[in-house]
C-alpha positions in Angstrom: 5.2 67.0 32.0 5.9 63.2 31.6 9.5 62.3 30.8 9.9 60.4 27.5 13.7 59.6 27.3 14.5 56.3 28.9 18.2 56.8 28.9 18.0 60.2 30.4 15.6 59.1 33.1 17.9 56.1 34.0 20.9 58.3 34.2 19.0 60.6 36.4 18.3 57.6 38.7 22.0 56.6 38.7 23.1 60.1 39.7 20.4 60.1 42.4 21.6 57.0 43.8 25.4 57.8 43.6 24.5 61.0 45.6 22.6 59.0 48.2 25.0 56.5 49.9 22.7 56.3 53.0 18.9 56.6 53.7 19.6 60.0 55.3 21.3 61.4 52.2 18.6 59.9 49.9 15.9 61.7 51.8 18.0 65.0 51.9 18.3 64.7 48.1 14.6 64.0 47.7 13.9 67.0 49.8 16.2 69.1 47.6 14.3 67.9 44.4 10.9 68.6 46.0 11.9 72.1 47.1 13.2 72.8 43.6 9.8 71.9 42.3 7.9 74.2 44.7 6.9 71.7 47.3 6.5 73.3 50.7 7.7 71.7 53.9 5.2 71.0 56.7 6.3 70.5 60.3 4.5 67.6 62.2 5.2 69.4 65.5 2.9 72.1 64.4 -0.6 72.7 63.1 -0.7 71.7 59.4 -1.3 74.9 57.4 -2.6 73.7 53.9 -4.9 75.0 51.3 -7.6 73.5 49.0 -4.7 72.9 46.5 -1.0 72.9 46.9 2.3 70.7 47.0 3.9 69.8 50.3 6.1 67.4 52.0 6.7 66.1 55.4 9.8 64.4 56.9 9.5 61.6 59.5 12.9 61.9 61.4 15.5 62.3 58.7 15.1 59.0 56.8 11.6 58.9 55.7 9.6 61.4 53.7 6.0 61.9 52.5 5.3 64.3 49.5 1.8 65.0 48.4 0.0 67.1 45.7 -3.5 68.4 46.7 -5.6 68.9 43.5 -9.0 68.9 45.4 -10.6 69.3 48.8 -13.1 66.5 48.0 -11.0 63.7 49.6 -14.1 61.9 51.0 -15.0 61.2 47.3 -11.6 61.3 45.6 -9.6 59.7 48.3 -5.6 59.4 48.2 -3.5 57.9 45.4 -0.4 56.6 47.4 2.8 55.0 46.2 4.9 53.6 49.0 8.6 52.5 48.9 11.6 52.5 51.2 15.0 54.4 51.6 17.1 51.8 53.0 19.2 48.9 51.5 21.3 46.1 53.0 24.7 47.1 54.1 27.1 47.2 57.2 26.4 49.5 60.3 29.3 50.7 62.2 29.0 49.7 66.0 29.8 51.9 68.8 33.3 51.8 70.2 34.3 50.3 66.8 38.2 50.4 66.8 39.7 46.9 66.8 43.6 46.7 66.7 45.3 43.8 65.0 49.1 44.3 64.9 49.6 47.7 63.0 46.2 47.3 61.3 43.0 49.0 62.5 39.6 47.4 61.8 36.2 48.8 62.6 33.5 46.7 64.3 30.5 46.5 62.1 27.2 44.4 62.0 25.1 43.6 59.0 21.9 45.7 58.4 19.4 43.7 56.4 19.9 40.5 54.4 22.9 41.0 52.0 24.8 38.7 49.7 28.0 39.3 51.8 30.5 37.9 49.4 29.9 40.9 47.0 31.4 43.3 49.7 34.8 41.7 49.7 37.9 43.5 48.2 36.0 46.6 47.2 37.0 50.1 48.4 34.3 51.2 50.8 33.4 54.5 52.2 31.2 55.6 55.1 28.1 57.8 55.3 25.1 58.4 57.5 24.3 60.9 60.4 26.0 62.2 63.4 24.6 63.9 66.4 26.4 66.8 68.3 25.5 68.1 71.6 23.1 71.2 71.8 23.6 72.9 75.1 20.5 75.0 74.6 18.1 72.0 74.3 19.3 68.6 75.3 16.2 66.9 73.6 17.3 68.4 70.3 20.9 67.4 69.6 22.3 69.0 66.4 22.0 66.5 63.5 24.4 66.4 60.5 24.0 64.2 57.4 27.6 63.1 56.4 29.2 61.4 53.5 33.1 61.0 53.7 33.0 60.3 49.9 36.4 58.6 49.8 37.6 55.0 50.0 38.3 54.5 53.8 38.0 50.7 54.4 38.0 47.4 52.8 36.9 43.9 53.7 39.7 41.7 52.4 39.3 38.0 51.2 41.5 35.3 52.6 43.8 34.1 49.8 42.8 30.8 48.1 46.1 29.3 49.2 44.8 29.6 52.8 41.2 28.7 52.2 41.4 26.0 49.5 37.7 25.2 49.6 36.5 28.7 49.3 35.0 28.1 45.8 33.0 25.0 47.0 31.0 27.2 49.4 31.9 29.0 52.6 29.8 30.0 55.7 31.1 33.5 56.6 31.3 34.4 60.2 29.7 37.8 60.7 32.0 38.9 63.6 35.2 37.4 62.0 35.1 37.4 58.4 33.2 40.6 57.5 35.0 43.2 59.6 36.7 46.0 57.5 40.2 47.1 57.8 41.1 50.8 57.7 43.0 52.0 54.8 45.5 54.1 56.7 49.0 53.3 57.5 49.6 53.4 61.2 53.2 52.3 60.9 54.6 54.9 58.5 58.4 55.1 58.5 58.5 51.8 60.3 57.4 53.2 63.7 54.0 52.2 65.1 52.0 55.4 65.9 51.1 55.4 69.7 47.4 54.8 70.6 46.4 54.6 66.9 43.4 52.5 67.9 42.0 55.3 70.1 39.0 57.4 68.8 39.9 56.9 65.2 36.4 57.3 64.1 35.6 60.2 66.2 38.6 62.1 65.0 37.4 61.2 61.5 34.0 62.7 62.2 35.4 65.7 64.0 37.7 66.4 61.0 34.8 66.1 58.5 32.4 68.2 60.4 34.9 71.1 60.7 36.7 70.9 57.4 34.0 69.7 55.1 30.9 70.7 56.7 32.2 74.1 57.5 31.5 74.0 61.3 33.5 75.7 64.0 35.7 73.8 66.4 33.9 70.7 67.9 35.1 68.9 70.9 35.3 65.1 70.6 33.2 64.7 73.6 30.4 66.8 72.1 29.9 64.2 69.3 27.2 62.2 71.0 26.4 59.3 68.7 26.0 58.3 65.1 24.2 56.0 62.5 27.0 55.4 60.1 27.1 52.7 57.3 29.6 51.4 54.8 28.8 51.7 51.1 30.7 50.9 47.8 32.8 53.8 46.7 32.7 53.0 43.0 29.8 54.6 41.3 27.0 53.0 39.6 26.5 53.4 35.8 24.5 52.6 32.7 26.1 49.7 31.0 25.9 47.8 27.7 26.5 48.9 24.1 23.4 51.0 23.9 23.1 51.7 27.8 20.3 49.0 27.9 21.2 48.3 31.5 21.6 49.9 34.9 24.4 48.6 37.2 24.2 50.1 40.6 24.0 49.5 44.3 20.8 50.3 46.1 18.5 49.8 43.2 16.4 48.0 45.9 14.6 50.3 46.7 15.8 53.7 45.6 14.7 52.9 42.1 11.1 52.9 43.5 11.6 56.0 45.6 13.1 57.9 42.6 10.4 56.9 40.2 7.5 57.8 42.7 9.1 61.3 43.4 9.7 62.0 39.8 6.2 61.0 38.7 4.8 63.0 41.5 6.6 66.3 40.6 5.9 65.7 36.8 2.1 65.8 37.4 0.0 68.1 35.2 -3.5 69.6 35.7 -6.4 67.5 34.7 -7.3 63.8 35.2 -7.5 62.5 38.7 -8.1 65.5 41.2 -7.7 63.9 44.6 -4.5 63.9 46.5 -1.4 62.1 45.0 1.3 61.0 47.4 4.7 59.5 47.5 5.8 57.9 50.8 9.3 56.7 51.2 9.9 54.8 54.5 13.0 53.6 56.4 13.9 50.3 58.0 12.0 48.0 55.4 15.0 45.7 55.2 14.8 44.9 58.9 11.1 44.6 59.4 9.8 48.2 59.2 9.3 48.3 63.0 10.5 51.9 63.7 8.8 55.3 63.9 10.1 55.9 60.3 9.0 52.5 59.2 5.9 51.5 57.3 4.7 49.3 60.4 4.1 52.5 62.5 1.1 54.8 62.8 3.1 57.6 60.9 1.2 57.5 57.6 -2.2 57.0 59.0 -1.6 59.9 61.4 -0.5 62.1 58.5 -3.5 61.2 56.4 -5.9 62.1 59.3 -4.0 65.3 60.0 -4.3 66.3 56.4 -8.1 65.6 56.6 -8.4 67.6 59.7 -6.6 70.5 58.2 -9.3 70.4 55.4 -12.0 70.6 57.8 -13.2 66.9 57.4 -15.1 65.0 60.0 -13.7 61.5 61.2 -16.3 59.7 59.1 -15.3 61.8 56.0 -11.6 60.9 56.7 -12.7 57.1 56.9 -14.7 57.6 53.7 -11.6 58.9 52.0 -9.6 56.0 53.0 -12.2 53.6 51.5 -11.9 55.6 48.2 -8.1 55.5 48.2 -5.7 53.1 46.4 -2.1 52.3 47.2 0.9 50.9 45.0 3.5 49.2 47.1 6.6 49.7 45.0 9.6 47.4 45.5 11.7 45.4 43.1 11.2 41.9 41.8 13.5 39.1 40.8 14.3 38.6 37.0 14.7 35.1 35.7 18.3 34.3 36.2 20.1 33.3 32.9 22.3 30.7 34.6 19.6 29.5 37.1 16.3 29.7 35.2 15.0 26.7 37.3 14.9 28.9 40.4 12.1 31.1 39.0 8.4 30.1 39.0 7.7 28.1 35.8 4.9 30.4 34.5 5.4 33.7 36.4 9.1 34.6 36.1 9.7 38.3 35.0 12.2 39.0 32.1 14.2 42.1 31.2 12.3 44.2 28.7 9.0 42.7 29.9 8.1 45.7 31.9 6.6 46.2 35.3 6.2 43.2 37.4 3.0 42.7 39.4 3.8 40.7 42.6 1.4 38.2 44.1 1.8 35.7 46.9 -0.8 33.4 48.4 0.6 33.9 51.8 0.1 37.6 51.6 3.8 38.5 51.6 2.5 40.9 48.9 -0.8 42.7 49.3 -2.0 42.2 45.7 -5.3 40.6 45.2 -7.3 40.1 42.0 -9.1 43.5 42.4 -6.1 45.6 42.9 -4.2 43.8 40.2 -7.1 44.3 37.8 -7.0 48.1 38.5 -3.3 48.4 37.9 -3.3 46.2 34.7 -6.0 48.4 33.3 -3.9 51.5 33.9 -0.9 50.0 32.3 -2.9 48.5 29.3 -4.6 51.8 28.6 -1.2 53.4 28.2 0.6 50.5 26.4 2.9 50.0 29.4 4.3 46.5 29.4 3.5 44.5 32.4 4.1 40.9 33.7 3.6 38.6 36.8 6.0 37.8 39.5 5.3 34.9 41.8 7.8 32.7 43.7 8.3 29.0 43.2 6.0 27.3 45.5 8.9 25.6 47.3 10.7 28.8 48.0 10.2 31.2 50.7 8.9 34.6 49.6 10.5 38.0 50.2 8.2 40.7 51.6 7.4 44.4 51.1 5.5 47.2 53.0 2.3 46.3 51.1 0.9 43.9 53.5 2.2 45.9 56.5 0.3 48.9 55.3 -2.9 46.9 54.5 -3.0 46.0 58.2 -3.1 49.8 59.1 -5.3 51.2 56.2 -8.5 49.9 54.7 -7.8 50.4 50.9 -6.7 48.3 47.9 -3.1 47.7 47.5 -1.1 46.3 44.7 2.6 45.2 45.0 4.7 46.0 41.8 8.3 46.5 40.9 10.8 46.1 38.1 12.9 42.8 37.7 16.5 43.0 38.7 19.3 40.5 39.0 21.5 40.0 42.1 19.0 41.6 44.6 20.7 42.7 47.8 24.2 42.2 46.2 26.4 45.3 46.6 25.7 45.9 43.0 22.3 45.1 41.3 21.3 45.0 37.7 18.1 46.4 36.0 16.8 47.2 32.5 16.6 50.8 31.3 13.2 50.4 29.4 11.7 48.5 32.4 12.5 51.5 34.4 10.9 53.9 32.0 7.7 51.5 32.2 7.9 51.7 36.0 8.0 55.5 36.0 5.3 55.7 33.4 3.0 53.4 35.4 3.2 55.4 38.5 2.8 58.8 36.5 -0.5 57.4 35.0 -1.6 56.0 38.4 -1.4 59.4 39.7 -3.1 60.9 36.6 -6.0 58.8 35.3 
């Protein structure tokens, strides 16, 4: 049943993001939501066992997920209705051998992941989340994976005082290897005596402690911790803000807002209306180009669609017919007109808060939208009184990009790029409008339904 309370929906989004500090925990949380709503997991390593109807999901690695609802076997005529988004956001990734000693302070060597507004990461308590692999002596090709979240403030990236950098407010070029390295919030000189070898295996000891004491595992030798994908995140939680909770202030809105809206709209589907296959796809690595096995620029989705078709007993031609009868929404966020910099927006196509879903168009095909796909999407919105608006860049500014055009190079189907407008995209904290998010969810819901 469709959700109708915009504040309740926005709070559910904030709770989801607060529980999802990495792409791995986001996918784990989406998996929990899907299981709670009777979706059955399928394993790509095995033959797909699906019926004429049913609700299923498939994980690609542990950072991408594809969920779908089969309402009819007649996919050659009905096709697929797909919403694609991504699970990753710009942040800092912890390097291998990360410990760096400076006096009695320990630092962790990191590198930027994606294009972020780095100044927003300074002077904020940060925590660490991601995944860790532990040796599996029974099968070396399947090491044991653990999704972890330390969920406490562990590090901070301190600013240099203005007294030592008098021109900081006139603009500053941050050096990624010098200025952006976080210090560990641990006193290694407690009692005035420096702890011996405090720079040795700090992170491995932290991981070992967490796996044994928080994850409930038995004793783990440090040498059995093989590798990790760990990222920094802001420890302070997101929230609804404003007198009437009209706004969402939260990290990782780009693009967990789209992932959440597509999953919620999928599980809320009712019988009737469109009776093909509705699908929500959440990919990883969009922020760094999508070129990974979990990314949109891979064969993963096309392979999954074909395997669904094969499991239904369809021929290759019937599968290709299904693609031609399909439609995809590439769901990512857009830039709201900035109140202090309105001249940075396109003069006639700048989205505003409260204006609803933004339809994204670019002549250079950074977005996949064309007049046909835009017309279809606008008709869906207009039929349900869902506010919508256009987003286009100024002609003298470089556009961002999404998975839309990437997917159009892999699959022959109409694709429209849409999102909601936000401020401070790629900041550690972004700002969205509560009613816009409700319009976003409703647009996806009816895209699945009509």
